[in-house]
C-alpha positions as CSV (number, residue, x, y, z in Angstrom):
1,M,0.0,0.0,0.0
2,I,1.2,3.5,-0.9
3,T,-0.6,6.5,0.6
4,T,0.0,10.2,0.8
5,H,-1.1,13.2,2.8
6,V,-0.7,16.8,1.6
7,L,-0.6,19.6,4.1
8,D,-0.7,23.3,3.2
9,T,1.7,24.7,5.7
10,A,1.1,28.3,4.7
11,R,-2.6,28.1,5.4
12,G,-2.3,25.6,8.3
13,R,-4.7,23.1,6.8
14,P,-4.9,20.0,4.6
15,A,-4.6,20.5,0.9
16,A,-7.8,19.1,-0.6
17,D,-8.4,18.2,-4.3
18,V,-4.7,17.9,-5.2
19,P,-4.3,15.6,-8.3
20,V,-1.7,12.9,-7.6
21,V,-0.2,10.2,-10.0
22,L,1.7,7.1,-8.8
23,E,4.2,5.5,-11.1
24,R,6.8,2.7,-11.0
25,S,10.1,2.7,-12.9
26,D,10.9,-0.3,-15.1
27,E,14.5,0.4,-16.1
28,D,14.3,3.7,-18.1
29,E,10.5,4.0,-18.3
30,W,7.8,5.0,-15.9
31,W,4.5,3.1,-15.7
32,E,1.4,4.6,-14.2
33,L,-0.1,2.5,-11.4
34,G,-2.8,4.8,-10.1
35,R,-4.1,8.3,-9.8
36,G,-6.5,10.3,-7.7
37,R,-7.2,13.5,-5.8
38,T,-6.7,14.2,-2.1
39,D,-9.8,14.3,0.0
40,V,-11.0,17.1,2.3
41,D,-8.4,15.9,4.9
42,G,-5.6,16.1,2.3
43,R,-5.3,12.3,2.2
44,L,-5.2,9.9,-0.7
45,R,-5.4,6.2,0.2
46,T,-6.6,4.7,-3.1
47,L,-3.6,4.9,-5.4
48,L,-3.4,1.1,-5.5
49,P,-6.1,-1.5,-5.2
50,D,-6.5,-3.0,-1.7
51,G,-4.1,-5.9,-1.2
52,A,-2.0,-5.1,-4.3
53,P,1.6,-6.3,-3.6
54,L,4.4,-3.8,-3.8
55,K,7.3,-4.9,-5.9
56,P,10.7,-3.6,-4.9
57,G,11.9,-0.7,-7.0
58,R,11.7,3.0,-7.8
59,Y,8.3,4.7,-7.4
60,R,7.3,8.3,-8.1
61,L,4.4,10.4,-6.8
62,T,3.7,13.5,-8.9
63,F,1.5,16.2,-7.3
64,D,-0.2,18.8,-9.5
65,T,0.5,21.7,-7.1
66,G,-0.1,24.2,-9.8
67,S,-3.8,23.5,-10.1
68,Y,-4.1,23.6,-6.3
69,F,-2.6,27.1,-6.0
70,R,-4.4,28.4,-9.1
71,D,-7.7,27.6,-7.3
72,F,-6.6,30.2,-4.7
73,G,-5.7,32.7,-7.4
74,E,-2.0,32.3,-6.9
75,A,0.6,31.8,-9.6
76,P,2.5,28.6,-8.7
77,F,6.2,28.7,-8.3
78,Y,6.4,24.9,-8.3
79,P,3.7,23.8,-10.8
80,E,4.3,20.2,-9.9
81,V,6.2,18.2,-7.3
82,E,7.8,14.9,-8.0
83,V,8.8,12.6,-5.2
84,V,10.9,9.6,-6.2
85,F,11.4,6.9,-3.5
86,I,12.5,3.3,-3.2
87,V,10.3,0.4,-2.0
88,A,12.5,-2.3,-0.6
89,A,9.8,-4.5,1.0
90,N,6.1,-5.3,0.6
91,E,5.0,-3.1,3.5
92,P,2.9,0.0,3.7
93,H,4.5,3.2,2.6
94,H,3.2,6.6,3.5
95,V,4.7,9.6,1.7
96,P,3.4,13.0,3.0
97,L,4.0,16.3,1.3
98,L,4.3,19.6,3.2
99,L,3.5,22.4,0.8
100,S,3.7,26.2,0.7
101,P,3.6,28.5,-2.3
102,F,7.4,28.8,-2.4
103,G,8.7,25.5,-0.9
104,Y,7.9,21.9,0.0
105,S,9.3,19.0,1.9
106,T,8.5,15.3,2.3
107,Y,9.5,12.4,4.5
108,R,8.6,8.7,5.0
109,G,5.6,8.7,7.3
110,S,3.8,5.9,9.1
C-alpha cells in the first residue's frame, strides 16, 4: 500500500483536491499504477487496489500543485512536485507532502 497526505503549511490546513499520480520505474521507463485526488483531509489512500503487492523498485508520486494554487488565485512557483522513492519491502509506505507557495518538503511517514 502507498498512501499520501498533503498539508498546506502556509494556510495551516490539509490541501484538498490535489491531483496525484503514482508510477513505478521499469529500467528507463515510468508506468502509471494509479491516480486520484486528495480528500478534504488532504489524504489519498486509493492509489493502488486493496491488497495489491508492492514490488521492490523505484516509485514516483507526482503532485499537481499548480492546479491547487491556481484555485486560490495564486501563480504557482512549483507547478508540480515529483517525489521519487525506493520500495525495498512489501509493506505500507506513507509519503506525506508539506506544501507552501514557495517551498515543499517530504518524508517517509507511518
